[in-house]
SEDOLO-365415 format. One record per residue (C-alpha): x, y, z. Coordinates in pm, 1 decimal. Each point is the difference from the previous one (the first is absolute). Example, Ala and Ser with C-alpha at 12.3 -4.5 7.8 and 13.67 -1.06 7.14 Angstrom:
2
+----------+----------+----------+
!        x !        y !        z !
+----------+----------+----------+
!   1230.0 !   -450.0 !    780.0 !
!    137.0 !    344.0 !    -66.0 !
+----------+----------+----------+
***
This chain:
434
+----------+----------+----------+
!        x !        y !        z !
+----------+----------+----------+
!   5674.6 !  -2844.8 !  -6775.2 !
!   -332.1 !   -214.1 !     72.9 !
!   -154.3 !    163.7 !    291.5 !
!   -100.1 !   -269.2 !    324.5 !
!   -351.5 !     44.5 !     36.1 !
!    -29.7 !   -198.8 !    264.4 !
!    251.8 !    163.9 !    210.8 !
!   -158.9 !    333.9 !    -66.7 !
!   -367.5 !   -144.1 !    102.8 !
!    158.5 !   -116.1 !    303.5 !
!    167.3 !    350.6 !     85.5 !
!   -336.4 !    180.9 !    -76.0 !
!   -170.8 !   -285.7 !    277.0 !
!    257.8 !     65.3 !    205.8 !
!    -51.8 !    380.1 !     10.7 !
!   -406.9 !     -8.4 !     -9.4 !
!     86.0 !   -247.1 !    306.7 !
!    203.0 !    246.6 !    186.6 !
!   -275.3 !    275.8 !    -57.8 !
!   -307.7 !   -189.6 !    165.6 !
!    229.4 !   -131.3 !    272.1 !
!     82.7 !    388.0 !     78.2 !
!   -330.0 !    110.5 !    -35.2 !
!   -255.9 !   -299.6 !    105.7 !
!     20.7 !    102.4 !    390.5 !
!    -43.0 !    395.6 !    -80.0 !
!   -304.0 !    -91.3 !   -228.1 !
!   -142.3 !   -246.9 !    284.1 !
!     51.7 !    272.7 !    265.2 !
!   -251.9 !    245.3 !   -224.9 !
!   -214.7 !   -307.7 !   -103.2 !
!    -53.8 !    -81.9 !    377.8 !
!    -26.8 !    399.0 !     74.9 !
!   -222.0 !    108.2 !   -241.0 !
!     45.6 !    396.3 !      5.2 !
!    325.6 !    -14.9 !    178.0 !
!    298.8 !     98.7 !   -284.6 !
!    250.8 !   -249.9 !    -79.8 !
!    350.1 !     89.0 !    153.4 !
!    335.7 !    -66.0 !    -88.9 !
!    176.6 !   -131.1 !    299.3 !
!    332.1 !    173.9 !    103.4 !
!     82.6 !    -27.5 !    308.1 !
!    194.5 !   -348.6 !    165.4 !
!    -53.6 !    -66.0 !    359.9 !
!    122.8 !   -305.8 !    222.1 !
!     14.2 !   -339.5 !   -122.1 !
!    -64.2 !    147.0 !   -341.9 !
!   -360.7 !     89.9 !     35.1 !
!    -72.7 !    335.0 !   -188.0 !
!   -278.6 !    239.2 !    105.6 !
!   -176.1 !    306.3 !   -176.0 !
!   -201.7 !    241.7 !    170.6 !
!   -248.6 !    192.7 !   -202.5 !
!   -170.8 !    314.2 !    154.5 !
!   -371.3 !    190.9 !   -141.3 !
!   -125.3 !    330.9 !     84.4 !
!   -313.5 !    -74.1 !   -155.2 !
!    -57.1 !   -402.1 !     80.6 !
!     65.4 !    -83.3 !   -394.3 !
!    336.3 !    173.5 !   -141.4 !
!    283.2 !   -166.8 !    186.6 !
!    374.1 !    130.0 !     -7.2 !
!    303.1 !   -138.5 !    126.5 !
!     86.2 !     42.1 !    340.7 !
!    392.9 !     39.2 !      4.8 !
!     82.0 !   -111.9 !    312.7 !
!    -34.9 !   -372.8 !    159.5 !
!   -184.2 !     91.1 !    313.5 !
!   -323.8 !     98.0 !    110.3 !
!   -169.2 !    283.2 !   -163.4 !
!    -43.6 !    325.5 !    225.8 !
!   -311.3 !     19.1 !    209.3 !
!   -170.9 !    162.0 !   -277.6 !
!    -51.0 !   -345.9 !   -136.6 !
!   -200.4 !   -312.3 !     90.6 !
!     32.7 !   -380.7 !    -87.0 !
!   -211.4 !    -87.3 !   -290.8 !
!    119.3 !   -320.0 !   -155.5 !
!    290.7 !   -205.8 !    -56.9 !
!     72.4 !   -302.2 !   -293.7 !
!    301.2 !   -252.5 !     21.6 !
!     86.7 !   -253.8 !   -223.7 !
!    288.6 !   -253.8 !      8.0 !
!    247.2 !    -73.9 !   -280.5 !
!   -252.2 !   -231.8 !   -174.3 !
!   -242.1 !    306.3 !    -38.9 !
!   -242.5 !   -165.3 !    271.9 !
!   -161.2 !    225.0 !    251.8 !
!    148.5 !    -38.1 !    356.0 !
!   -294.9 !     94.2 !    302.5 !
!     87.4 !    155.3 !    314.1 !
!    325.0 !     90.0 !    -54.2 !
!    -18.9 !    374.6 !     72.4 !
!    -21.4 !    175.6 !    363.2 !
!     96.0 !    306.7 !    146.6 !
!    204.6 !    119.6 !    300.7 !
!   -186.9 !    297.5 !    134.6 !
!    290.8 !    110.3 !    227.9 !
!    257.6 !     32.8 !   -247.0 !
!   -185.7 !     42.3 !   -306.4 !
!    125.5 !   -288.8 !   -213.5 !
!   -144.4 !   -237.9 !   -205.9 !
!     46.3 !   -392.7 !     70.3 !
!     14.4 !   -261.5 !   -245.4 !
!    -59.9 !   -290.8 !    196.2 !
!     71.1 !   -303.3 !   -242.1 !
!    299.5 !   -248.9 !    -95.8 !
!    -95.8 !     50.6 !   -394.1 !
!    189.8 !    218.8 !   -185.4 !
!   -321.3 !    241.9 !    -93.9 !
!    -35.7 !    319.0 !   -172.8 !
!   -288.1 !    204.8 !    183.4 !
!   -179.8 !    300.5 !    -78.7 !
!    -96.1 !    220.8 !    272.0 !
!   -296.7 !    236.3 !    -63.6 !
!    -54.9 !    345.2 !    201.2 !
!   -295.8 !    261.0 !    -31.7 !
!     -3.5 !    349.3 !     94.4 !
!   -169.6 !      2.1 !    384.0 !
!   -315.8 !    199.6 !     51.1 !
!    145.2 !    103.2 !    314.8 !
!    168.5 !    304.5 !   -118.9 !
!   -332.5 !    145.5 !   -115.5 !
!    -81.3 !     28.4 !    362.5 !
!     10.9 !    350.4 !    183.4 !
!     83.9 !   -158.6 !    335.6 !
!    319.4 !   -147.0 !   -187.4 !
!    209.5 !    309.4 !     87.6 !
!    -46.0 !      8.0 !    347.9 !
!     -6.9 !   -383.9 !     60.4 !
!    369.6 !    -54.9 !     73.7 !
!     17.8 !   -371.3 !    -18.8 !
!   -180.5 !   -231.0 !   -247.9 !
!    199.3 !   -307.2 !     36.4 !
!   -311.2 !   -110.8 !    179.9 !
!   -279.3 !    122.1 !   -241.4 !
!   -109.9 !   -222.0 !   -231.1 !
!     30.0 !     81.8 !   -324.4 !
!   -330.9 !    -67.2 !   -161.6 !
!   -349.5 !     25.0 !    166.0 !
!    -60.2 !   -259.2 !    214.4 !
!   -393.7 !     -7.0 !    143.2 !
!    -54.9 !    356.3 !    -94.5 !
!    319.6 !    153.7 !     79.8 !
!    364.2 !     -2.2 !     32.8 !
!     92.6 !   -182.7 !    311.7 !
!    257.6 !     13.6 !    264.8 !
!    141.8 !   -339.3 !     -2.7 !
!    236.5 !   -176.9 !    228.2 !
!    125.2 !   -168.1 !    296.7 !
!    307.4 !    235.7 !    129.3 !
!     57.5 !    372.4 !      5.6 !
!   -286.2 !    110.9 !   -188.3 !
!     13.7 !    381.9 !    -40.1 !
!   -368.1 !     56.3 !     54.0 !
!    -38.0 !    169.3 !    285.2 !
!   -199.7 !    312.1 !     31.7 !
!    -84.9 !    219.5 !    255.2 !
!   -381.8 !    141.9 !     -2.4 !
!   -175.4 !    269.7 !    236.7 !
!    288.9 !    251.6 !     58.8 !
!    268.9 !    181.0 !   -198.8 !
!    307.0 !    -17.5 !    248.7 !
!    -60.8 !   -241.1 !    303.4 !
!     78.9 !   -315.3 !   -162.1 !
!    252.1 !   -257.1 !    209.0 !
!     81.1 !   -338.4 !     49.4 !
!   -142.7 !     12.9 !    408.8 !
!   -308.7 !   -200.9 !     66.9 !
!   -193.6 !    218.0 !     57.0 !
!     69.1 !    194.5 !   -366.4 !
!    -49.7 !   -295.3 !   -146.9 !
!   -339.7 !    -81.0 !    151.8 !
!   -136.7 !    338.0 !   -128.2 !
!    132.5 !     96.7 !   -300.1 !
!    251.3 !   -269.6 !   -196.6 !
!   -162.8 !   -205.4 !   -262.3 !
!    138.1 !   -235.1 !   -305.9 !
!   -115.9 !     36.9 !   -394.3 !
!   -171.4 !   -276.6 !   -103.9 !
!      3.6 !    138.5 !   -374.8 !
!    -37.2 !    290.6 !   -265.9 !
!   -291.1 !     24.4 !   -224.3 !
!     54.3 !    100.3 !   -370.8 !
!   -220.5 !    293.4 !    132.3 !
!    281.8 !     72.6 !    264.3 !
!   -193.3 !    -42.4 !    271.1 !
!    201.3 !   -185.3 !    315.1 !
!   -150.9 !   -297.6 !    166.5 !
!    109.3 !      5.9 !    381.9 !
!    -13.4 !   -274.3 !    237.9 !
!     30.3 !    109.5 !    380.1 !
!    339.2 !   -161.2 !    143.2 !
!   -122.0 !   -117.3 !    288.2 !
!   -306.5 !   -104.2 !    191.5 !
!   -220.3 !    304.9 !     60.8 !
!    -58.7 !     70.8 !    386.2 !
!   -284.4 !    105.6 !    190.9 !
!    144.4 !    115.7 !    359.8 !
!    210.1 !   -342.7 !     64.5 !
!   -207.9 !   -225.8 !   -221.2 !
!     80.3 !   -136.6 !   -318.0 !
!   -238.0 !   -274.8 !    -56.4 !
!   -358.3 !     21.8 !   -162.2 !
!   -264.3 !   -210.1 !   -143.4 !
!   -112.7 !     48.9 !   -372.4 !
!   -347.1 !     -0.5 !    169.9 !
!    -60.3 !   -122.5 !    285.4 !
!   -381.5 !   -174.2 !     37.1 !
!     71.8 !   -217.6 !    280.7 !
!   -300.9 !    -58.3 !    275.8 !
!     56.1 !    -86.0 !    383.4 !
!    -51.3 !   -339.5 !    -97.8 !
!    271.5 !      0.4 !   -247.7 !
!   -194.7 !    -90.7 !   -311.4 !
!    -30.3 !    196.6 !   -306.1 !
!   -286.3 !    261.5 !    -24.1 !
!    -15.3 !      9.9 !   -379.3 !
!   -250.4 !   -123.5 !   -211.9 !
!    170.2 !    -50.7 !   -355.7 !
!   -166.8 !   -125.5 !   -283.8 !
!    222.7 !    -15.5 !   -333.0 !
!    101.8 !    338.8 !     23.9 !
!    340.0 !     50.9 !    192.3 !
!    -89.2 !    103.5 !    345.3 !
!    137.2 !    276.9 !     38.9 !
!    167.0 !    131.9 !   -268.0 !
!    330.3 !    193.3 !     19.8 !
!   -226.2 !    350.6 !    -43.2 !
!   -224.4 !    -76.2 !    269.1 !
!    233.8 !   -158.5 !    242.9 !
!    114.0 !    246.0 !    334.1 !
!    340.6 !     -5.5 !    -64.6 !
!    -21.9 !    126.7 !   -321.2 !
!   -259.2 !    286.0 !    151.6 !
!    254.6 !     26.2 !    273.1 !
!    291.8 !     83.2 !   -223.5 !
!   -177.1 !    237.8 !   -227.1 !
!   -161.0 !    202.5 !    323.6 !
!   -359.9 !    -86.6 !    -73.7 !
!    -65.8 !   -253.0 !    260.1 !
!   -230.2 !    253.3 !    176.4 !
!     47.5 !   -137.8 !    331.8 !
!   -123.6 !   -370.1 !    -94.8 !
!    146.7 !   -238.0 !    265.8 !
!    173.0 !   -362.4 !   -145.1 !
!   -179.7 !   -248.6 !    223.8 !
!   -158.8 !    -69.2 !    323.6 !
!    185.3 !   -289.6 !     96.3 !
!    358.7 !    -84.6 !    173.2 !
!    195.8 !     10.3 !   -309.0 !
!   -117.1 !    357.9 !    -97.9 !
!    310.9 !    217.3 !    -58.8 !
!   -239.1 !    223.4 !    161.6 !
!     53.6 !    301.1 !   -246.6 !
!   -263.7 !    222.4 !    -57.7 !
!    255.7 !    264.1 !    -99.2 !
!    160.2 !     53.5 !   -371.9 !
!    371.4 !   -139.9 !     -3.8 !
!    132.2 !    193.3 !   -312.2 !
!    -83.7 !    347.0 !   -113.1 !
!   -199.7 !     74.2 !    286.7 !
!    205.2 !   -114.1 !    255.7 !
!    179.2 !    173.9 !    283.0 !
!    341.5 !   -194.8 !   -125.7 !
!    -34.0 !    135.5 !   -385.2 !
!   -174.1 !    311.9 !    105.5 !
!    250.0 !    195.0 !   -198.6 !
!   -133.3 !   -116.4 !   -302.4 !
!   -289.0 !    226.9 !      6.5 !
!     49.8 !    234.7 !    274.8 !
!    309.7 !    219.4 !    111.6 !
!    332.9 !   -192.8 !     49.3 !
!     98.3 !     -9.8 !    337.8 !
!    396.1 !     -8.9 !   -154.3 !
!     31.2 !    294.1 !   -214.4 !
!   -322.3 !    226.6 !    111.6 !
!   -126.4 !    -15.8 !   -386.7 !
!   -354.5 !    -74.6 !    -77.4 !
!     24.0 !   -383.0 !   -172.7 !
!   -286.9 !    -15.6 !   -147.1 !
!    189.1 !     30.7 !   -326.5 !
!    173.5 !   -354.8 !     72.8 !
!   -369.4 !   -144.7 !     41.3 !
!   -110.2 !    174.7 !   -318.7 !
!    314.9 !   -155.0 !   -172.7 !
!   -163.3 !   -359.2 !      2.1 !
!   -241.1 !    -74.5 !   -280.5 !
!   -300.1 !   -111.1 !    -51.0 !
!      1.4 !   -342.4 !   -143.8 !
!   -243.2 !   -264.2 !   -141.3 !
!     94.7 !   -330.1 !    208.0 !
!    -88.0 !   -337.3 !   -170.6 !
!    -78.8 !   -250.1 !    244.6 !
!   -156.5 !   -363.1 !     12.1 !
!    102.1 !   -339.2 !    118.3 !
!    179.8 !   -300.2 !    -77.9 !
!     65.1 !   -354.7 !    108.7 !
!    344.9 !    -39.5 !   -182.5 !
!    302.5 !     70.2 !    171.8 !
!    267.6 !    112.9 !   -320.2 !
!    370.3 !    119.1 !      5.8 !
!    -33.3 !    109.3 !   -344.7 !
!    -75.5 !    418.6 !      0.2 !
!   -129.0 !    -23.6 !   -345.4 !
!   -219.7 !   -312.5 !     52.4 !
!   -105.5 !    167.3 !    331.9 !
!    -64.8 !    319.2 !   -141.8 !
!   -232.7 !   -108.6 !   -272.9 !
!   -163.2 !   -159.1 !    261.8 !
!    -37.9 !    266.7 !    258.3 !
!   -101.2 !    295.9 !   -269.5 !
!   -221.9 !   -201.5 !   -178.3 !
!   -263.3 !     56.1 !    279.1 !
!   -265.0 !    285.1 !    -96.6 !
!    -45.4 !     89.3 !    370.1 !
!    153.8 !    338.7 !     91.0 !
!    -35.6 !    316.2 !    221.3 !
!    184.0 !    295.5 !    -22.0 !
!    195.5 !    156.9 !    285.6 !
!    344.9 !    101.1 !    125.3 !
!    137.4 !   -268.6 !    191.7 !
!     -3.2 !   -393.6 !    -27.3 !
!    218.4 !   -308.8 !     76.4 !
!    188.4 !   -181.2 !   -237.2 !
!    -80.8 !   -278.0 !   -222.9 !
!    138.3 !   -349.3 !    -26.8 !
!    166.0 !    134.3 !   -320.3 !
!    198.8 !    263.9 !    152.7 !
!    170.6 !   -245.3 !    195.1 !
!     65.6 !   -202.2 !   -251.1 !
!     97.6 !    231.3 !   -270.2 !
!    270.0 !    152.0 !    247.7 !
!    225.7 !   -307.2 !      0.0 !
!    334.2 !     -5.3 !   -214.1 !
!    250.4 !   -223.0 !    120.4 !
!    303.4 !    259.5 !   -185.4 !
!     75.4 !   -297.8 !   -265.8 !
!   -252.0 !    -93.4 !   -243.1 !
!   -212.9 !    191.5 !   -164.9 !
!   -276.6 !   -281.3 !      8.1 !
!     20.2 !     26.0 !    377.6 !
!   -146.8 !    361.6 !     -9.1 !
!   -360.6 !      1.3 !    139.9 !
!     19.4 !   -384.8 !     -6.3 !
!    130.7 !   -142.8 !    323.7 !
!   -163.8 !   -334.7 !    -48.0 !
!    -51.6 !    -68.9 !    388.8 !
!    -23.8 !    179.3 !    338.1 !
!    333.8 !    -54.2 !     99.2 !
!    124.4 !    251.3 !   -281.5 !
!   -258.4 !    235.0 !    132.5 !
!    185.8 !     -2.1 !    334.1 !
!    250.8 !    115.7 !   -163.5 !
!   -160.1 !    295.9 !   -210.9 !
!     59.9 !    361.4 !    139.7 !
!   -388.3 !     29.9 !     31.4 !
!    -22.0 !   -262.1 !    252.3 !
!    -56.2 !    174.5 !    366.6 !
!    267.6 !   -217.3 !    153.1 !
!    269.6 !    128.5 !   -295.4 !
!     52.3 !    367.5 !    130.4 !
!    -63.4 !    284.2 !    245.1 !
!    -90.6 !   -217.5 !    313.0 !
!     17.2 !   -373.9 !     32.8 !
!   -378.2 !    -23.8 !    113.0 !
!   -166.0 !   -262.8 !    288.5 !
!   -289.7 !      5.3 !   -228.9 !
!    -36.6 !   -273.0 !   -187.8 !
!   -272.7 !     74.0 !   -288.7 !
!    -94.1 !    308.3 !   -214.2 !
!   -344.8 !     54.3 !   -128.6 !
!    -13.3 !     28.7 !   -420.8 !
!   -324.6 !    180.7 !   -132.2 !
!   -106.7 !   -318.0 !   -205.7 !
!   -279.4 !   -218.5 !    149.6 !
!     27.5 !   -361.3 !     38.3 !
!   -282.9 !   -179.7 !   -210.8 !
!   -162.8 !   -180.9 !    234.0 !
!   -367.6 !     97.7 !     95.1 !
!   -139.3 !   -204.2 !    258.2 !
!    -80.8 !     90.6 !    331.4 !
!    285.7 !   -141.1 !    184.2 !
!    269.1 !     52.4 !   -258.4 !
!     20.2 !    362.8 !   -106.5 !
!    345.7 !     92.3 !    -31.2 !
!    276.0 !    297.8 !   -143.0 !
!    333.1 !    -93.1 !   -126.4 !
!    328.4 !     72.6 !    228.9 !
!    322.8 !      5.8 !    -90.0 !
!    166.7 !   -211.7 !    316.2 !
!    337.3 !     33.3 !    129.0 !
!    138.5 !   -284.4 !   -215.8 !
!   -101.5 !    167.9 !   -326.8 !
!   -335.9 !   -218.1 !    -56.5 !
!   -280.6 !    186.2 !   -127.3 !
!   -240.4 !   -209.4 !    193.3 !
!   -405.9 !    104.4 !    129.2 !
!   -100.8 !     84.4 !    381.1 !
!   -330.9 !     48.0 !    139.4 !
!    -91.8 !    373.0 !    -19.4 !
!     40.0 !     20.6 !    353.8 !
!    355.9 !    -64.5 !     62.2 !
!    219.6 !    253.7 !    107.2 !
!    262.6 !    100.7 !   -265.9 !
!    221.4 !    282.5 !    -71.8 !
!    -93.8 !    284.1 !   -266.1 !
!    194.5 !    142.4 !   -233.0 !
!   -201.3 !    283.0 !   -218.7 !
!     65.2 !     70.5 !   -378.5 !
!    -76.6 !    272.1 !   -180.5 !
!     69.9 !    188.0 !   -342.5 !
!    154.8 !    362.6 !    -13.6 !
!   -145.6 !    212.5 !   -261.5 !
!    183.6 !     83.9 !   -315.7 !
!    100.5 !    361.5 !    161.8 !
!    178.6 !   -128.0 !    281.5 !
!    383.5 !     36.2 !    -76.9 !
!    298.6 !   -151.5 !    123.5 !
!    246.9 !    285.5 !    125.0 !
!    299.4 !   -191.8 !    128.9 !
!    144.1 !   -310.9 !    132.0 !
!    117.9 !   -301.6 !   -134.7 !
!   -243.1 !   -259.9 !    147.5 !
!    246.7 !   -161.5 !    239.4 !
!   -147.1 !     -9.9 !    354.1 !
!    253.8 !    232.8 !    108.3 !
!    -77.0 !    220.3 !   -280.0 !
!   -334.0 !    -22.1 !    -68.2 !
!   -196.8 !    157.5 !   -292.2 !
!   -170.0 !    299.6 !    113.7 !
!   -332.9 !    186.8 !   -152.3 !
!    -10.1 !    350.6 !    -61.0 !
+----------+----------+----------+
***
């Protein structure tokens, strides 16, 4: 019987076509994700979309994750590639529901997706054992540390300065309650005072009051920042080094010739006997690390953490001390809408900053104060336009004259020897130190 070569050839072409149709999407995934492995998609989800999840311990060798759900907190999202039935890459199809820890495919097309997760370095942090809730802690380093980010119920409350007398009444919050801005790779905790500091009943202070009685500035600025953060009287008063300097002779002076934090009557538990428990409290002050604070100036108002961080830490000025004020990038990096990863450290506008846990109206007191001083100078040097950055009640990081009265929330780093002993980070049960 004579063989029908034409039919055989057609069968061979059909087999090759089937192989190419099956393989092409996976080859395209590999091509568009150079060092990530191709994957045989196996799981069906709604509307015939297929999904494969790959995890890696070292960032290079990927293995299948057998469940169609968000990998546990030990992994962080790296990449996602989706293709349609024609083998075309489909952009912006993957997002994450961080509340329910599920992956969402946002497309009407029938697509095949491969999602890649890397092992998070958070597991290497010593504090990881004591930090009970990491949902609001970034899975990667942002601005030199793992940042607490979010809008509601961020579990980063910490009691500093006493072992057993923290609580939610006003006096205890005033004296002892702080928030953890972040954790450095060296296990240092970066703390922010929860509410504006007080000197008696006063909660408003100038950055550097140099008004004369006539209301004119007494500065004689040239091409330098005048004054710099390290020479401002607010900086000196926070660190207990003002040496009795007055802040001005005009009616706008805050009559402050005393230090307002480490050497004040209200916070003297840091360096003297703690009136609550009768113990020497200097150990708390000794837990505050000496830190090289970089400072500078900017005329730009940016609501992206990475851009702001690169701008602010590019300055060569620095001063070694224990106490400072937040940077602009600290404010921006604290934001996270709880839904989209791209919102982490990227509020985009002042209206989102207002909703961040770090805004002074968000938790604790709803303060009548309308502005908070930041450490960054406003980069205009003329005699009549000398200012520094503030966060205002609307979330703006605008500039204000140095003699304006605003609230002050100090920040500092704890040394790596400071250890969390107990607590879960909530306001009612804050982290406690040994």
